[in-house]
C-alpha positions in Angstrom: 0.0 0.0 0.0 2.8 2.4 0.9 4.6 1.6 -2.4 1.5 2.4 -4.4 1.0 5.7 -2.6 4.7 6.6 -3.2 4.4 5.7 -6.9 1.2 7.8 -7.2 2.8 10.7 -5.4 5.9 10.6 -7.6 3.7 10.4 -10.8 1.6 13.3 -9.6 4.7 15.4 -8.8 6.2 14.7 -12.2 3.0 15.7 -13.9 2.8 18.9 -12.0 6.5 19.7 -12.4 6.3 19.4 -16.2 3.1 21.6 -16.3 4.9 24.0 -13.9 7.9 24.2 -16.3 5.6 24.8 -19.3 3.8 27.5 -17.3 7.2 29.1 -16.5 8.0 29.3 -20.2 4.6 30.8 -20.9 4.9 33.3 -18.1 8.3 34.6 -19.1 7.4 34.6 -22.8 4.2 36.6 -22.1 6.0 39.1 -19.8 8.7 39.6 -22.6 6.0 40.2 -25.2 4.3 42.8 -23.0 7.6 44.5 -22.3 8.5 44.6 -26.0 5.1 46.2 -26.8 5.7 48.8 -24.1 9.2 49.6 -25.5 10.9 48.2 -22.4 13.3 46.3 -24.6 16.1 45.5 -22.1 13.4 43.9 -19.9 12.0 42.1 -22.9 15.5 40.7 -23.8 16.0 39.5 -20.2 12.6 37.7 -20.2 13.0 36.2 -23.6 16.3 34.7 -22.4 14.6 33.3 -19.3 11.8 31.9 -21.6 14.4 30.3 -23.8 16.2 28.7 -20.8 12.9 27.2 -19.7 11.7 26.1 -23.1 11.1 22.4 -23.4 10.0 22.0 -27.0 11.6 23.0 -30.3 8.7 25.3 -31.0 9.0 27.1 -27.7 12.8 27.6 -28.2 12.1 29.1 -31.7 9.5 31.4 -30.4 11.8 32.7 -27.6 14.7 33.2 -29.9 12.5 35.0 -32.5 11.5 37.4 -29.8 15.0 37.8 -28.7 16.2 38.6 -32.2 13.5 41.2 -32.7 14.1 42.9 -29.3 17.9 43.0 -29.8 17.4 44.5 -33.3 15.2 47.2 -32.0 17.8 47.9 -29.3 20.5 48.2 -31.9 22.4 45.2 -30.5 23.4 43.7 -33.9 25.9 41.1 -32.6 23.4 39.7 -30.0 20.6 39.6 -32.6 22.9 37.8 -35.1 24.0 35.3 -32.4 20.4 34.6 -31.5 19.6 34.2 -35.2 22.4 31.7 -35.7 21.2 29.7 -32.6 17.7 29.7 -34.1 19.1 28.3 -37.3 21.0 25.6 -35.5 17.7 24.5 -33.9 15.7 24.8 -37.2 18.0 25.1 -40.2 15.1 25.6 -42.7 13.3 28.4 -40.7 12.2 30.7 -43.5 11.9 33.8 -41.3 15.4 33.4 -39.9 16.9 32.7 -43.4 15.2 35.9 -44.7 16.5 37.9 -41.8 20.0 36.5 -42.4 19.8 37.3 -46.1 18.8 40.9 -45.3 21.7 41.2 -42.8 24.2 39.9 -45.4 22.8 42.2 -48.0 23.6 45.2 -45.8 27.0 43.8 -44.6 28.3 42.5 -47.9 27.2 45.3 -50.3 30.6 46.8 -50.5 32.2 43.7 -52.1 29.9 42.5 -54.9 31.4 39.0 -55.2 31.0 38.4 -51.5 27.4 39.7 -51.6 26.4 37.4 -54.5 28.3 34.4 -53.2 26.8 34.7 -49.7 23.3 35.1 -51.0 23.8 32.1 -53.3 24.8 30.1 -50.2 21.6 31.2 -48.4 19.5 30.2 -51.4 21.2 26.7 -51.3 20.2 26.4 -47.6 16.7 27.3 -48.6 16.8 24.6 -51.3 16.1 27.3 -54.0 18.6 26.2 -56.6 17.2 28.5 -59.3 17.9 31.5 -57.1 21.3 30.0 -56.3 22.2 29.7 -60.0 21.2 33.3 -60.5 23.5 34.5 -57.6 26.4 32.2 -58.6 26.2 33.5 -62.1 26.3 37.1 -60.9 29.2 36.2 -58.6 31.0 34.7 -61.6 30.5 37.9 -63.6 32.0 40.2 -61.0 34.8 37.7 -59.8 38.3 39.2 -60.1 40.6 36.4 -59.1 40.9 32.8 -60.2 39.9 31.7 -56.7 36.7 33.7 -56.8 35.9 32.3 -60.2 36.5 28.7 -59.1 34.3 29.2 -56.0 31.4 30.6 -58.2 31.8 27.8 -60.8 31.9 25.1 -58.1 28.6 26.5 -56.7 27.1 26.5 -60.3 28.1 22.9 -60.9 26.3 21.7 -57.7 23.2 23.9 -58.3 22.9 22.8 -61.9 23.1 19.2 -60.8 20.3 19.7 -58.2 18.2 21.3 -61.0 19.0 18.3 -63.3 20.6 20.6 -65.8 23.5 18.1 -66.4 24.8 19.7 -69.7 25.2 23.0 -68.0 26.8 21.3 -64.9 29.3 19.6 -67.2 30.1 22.8 -69.0 30.6 24.7 -65.7 32.7 21.7 -64.4 35.0 22.0 -67.5 35.4 25.7 -67.0 36.3 25.1 -63.4 38.9 22.6 -64.3 40.4 25.0 -66.9 40.8 27.6 -64.2 41.9 25.3 -61.4 43.0 21.8 -62.7 43.7 20.5 -59.2 40.2 21.3 -57.9 38.6 18.3 -56.2 
């Protein structure tokens, strides 16, 4: 009888502790949202971090990190926002909102060097599994490439993107061009 009561008590405590942990996440996330709406952004960041720490599911972590990115951007803390964005992408690599945010950030950061801008955006398009867009960016990167190394990188990306789009003739042509520039390229 005592064993049955102990087991029931433990089961009840486990049930309430998980519900309590979920309610802690909900509490901190709600407070963070209210703080953000009232432009108390430092407080919002603090509560989004607490919500993230208490998040149990992938969905909860993504919600907390999304709020953290937005609050940090509004505060002007670019490094913190970028770090949160990268953490979000580690949890969910195909998160469209985060990938768009990252593309916008790279657009602003890389606009001084055209090759880097096009090459970085092609890489983001590949992560989004949008190979048509990747081909477009790799082609533009190839057009503005100045060194053999840059041309080889752009051609390598074109080869892979063409293969994914089942454009094998173009992939073979890009591969030949790549080997003319860099014969030792693996």
